[in-house]
C-alpha positions, 0 to 999 in steps of 0.5 A, a space after each residue: 352121141 350126135 354124128 360129127 359132120 365134115 364138109 369136103 370142098 373139092 372137084 368131084 371129077 378129079 380121081 384124086 378126090 376119090 381117095 380123100 372121100 374114102 379116107 374121110 368117110 372111113 373116119 365115121 364122120 358124116 361127109 358132104 361134098 361141095 363140088 367145085 369141078 370146072 366141068 361135069 363128071 361122066 360117072 355115077 355118084 352111086 359108085 364107091 366111094 362117092 356112094 359114101 357121101 351124105 350129100 353133094 352140093 354143086 357149085 359151078 364156079 366157072 359159070 359164076 366167075 371167069 377167074 377160075 377158068 381164064 385168070 387174066 391179069 386184071 382178074 388176078 389183080 382183082 382177086 388180090 384186092 379181094 384177098 386184102 379186103 379192098 374189094 368184096 368177094 364174089 357174093 354169088 359164091 359166098 352167099 351160096 357157101 353161107 347157105 350150105 354152111 347154115 343148112 349143114 352146120 359142119 364141125 370140120 371143113 376140108 378144102 382140096 386141092 392146090 390153089 382152089 383149096 387155099 382160095 376156098 379156105 380163104 372164103 370160108 375163113 372170111 365167112 366164119 373165122 372160127 370155123 375149123 378148116 383143114 387144107 389138103 394141099 396135094 400140089 403146092 405151088 401150082 405153076 411151073 415157073 418158066 419164061 423170062 425173069 419178069 414173067 417168072 416174077 409175075 408167076 411167082 407172085 401172082 399166078 401161084 397165088 402166093 398173095 393168098 398163101 402168104 396172107 391166109 395160110 397161117 389162118 388154117 387150122 392144119 395143112 395136110 401135105 403129100 410129102 415131107 418135101 412139101 411140108 419143108 417147103 411150107 415151113 420155109 416159104 410161109 413160116 407155118 408151124 411144123 407141128 400143125 402139118 400132117 403128112 398123108 399122101 393122096 392114096 387111091 381107094 382100095 377099090 382102085 387096086 389090082 385084084 390079086 385073085 385075078 391072073 392078068 390075061 396079058 403079061 408084058 415081060 421086060 422090057 415093058 413100060 406103061 404110062 398111067 397119066 390121065 388122058 383128059 389132062 392132055 393138051 397142056 405143055 407139061 402133059 405133052 409127053 409124046 416125044 418122051 414116049 417115042 424116045 423110050 419106045 426106041 429101046 423098050 415097049 411103051 404103052 399109054 392110053 389110047 385116049 391120049 392124042 399122038 403124032 401120026 409118026 409116034 411109035 409107042 403103043 396104045 392100051 385100051 380105053 378104061 371108063 371111070 367105072 372100070 378105073 374105080 373098080 380096079 379093072 385098069 390096075 388088073 390090066 396094068 399089073 402085067 407090065 414090068 414097071 410104070 413110068 411117072 413123068 411130065 414134060 419138064 426138063 428142070 427141077 421146080 417146087 411143084 414137081 419136087 414136092 408133089 406125089 402126082 395121081 399117075 404115081 398113085 395109079 401105079 401103086 394101085 396097080 402094084 407096079 414098080 416105078 420108073 422115074 427120071 433122075 433129078 426132077 421128082 424129089 418126093 417120088 424119088 424119096 418115096 420109092 427108094 426108101 421102100 425099094 419099090 422102083 428105080 431112078 434112071 439117068 439115061 434111056 440106056 439105063 432105063 433099058 438095062 433096069 427094065 431087063 433086070 427081071 429078078 429085081 423088078 419081080 422083087 420090087 413088085 412083090 414088095 408093093 403087093 405086100 404093102 397094098 393095104 398101106 397104100 389105100 386111102 381107107 388106111 388113113 382113117 385113123 390119121 384124119 379121125 385123130 386130127 378132127 377129134 383133136 381140133 374139135 376137142 383142143 387136143 394136139 395133133 
């Protein structure tokens, strides 16, 4: 029997993509990646799980169209017109996609994640309306709504690419959601059929996880907290959490990556730099496992759909390290629901409550033991059956 083929369209540089590669490759399908990263990766693709890829095609979209890096109002309007077929799509991109599809002849195409995922889903469906396309959302919508009423309206209808979503989302064969909250949002906002939605969180590959046979060299006893946000994202408003880290550091020992920029008077501690290779092989998780808990946060002060429905990569990094999750109440509904259902973390209302809960050694020990027992369930490879059943169902007209 001929091996079935899957093409994944995703940014190679994103750590979230690693989990999707591991999950898709474990299905037994031949997986090829079309890399739409906005920058070059700094690690070798011979590493697991990238070594599982049959082939990698590089599509440097940032050099082809400024819409992907600097979406001015005029470029956004131009893209809307393309969405409605009033203008032609960028032929440099569509011609390259046609070339790859003709060469590789995939059975399934998976697009990942957020606005880029839906954008490339649109391009694929325009090239071949019959092509089976699965969109893994990861985050939806993409923009934090802020500013005055006019700006919020523009962001809601333009920057979030709701034009793309409204016009094209129903053409997709299946949407994979990070959470129940995200699925509910898609059904409510876009009237997408609930029976064509799957819930499959963006777990890291098993190789990212803590090696329980190794005793951490350092054990950070309560009250200690580690932040596992990706330092390369530092600079945007929502990622600038220096003030939060300082606030919590007044009561507990808070650690974040040495690669993160900080004010000269910051009082939080820096943990050593870990290369991509060390992250992929679990070295960061081995180190982090010695802490009492992991802080999951962004620089936001009110609930928004993006953070209400999303399970961020920093959350999965904490799971991979086998750490209880510390979460500020009322901002991250999907994360809050995930940890409370499984009793693998806690929600705090104030800095004082954070301090008190980090000092509850017995409870934290129990939660850490629970996570450790569930580590295999929190691995991307564990999702292989979900995706294989989905792909087989789409190809052989079976219900998912």
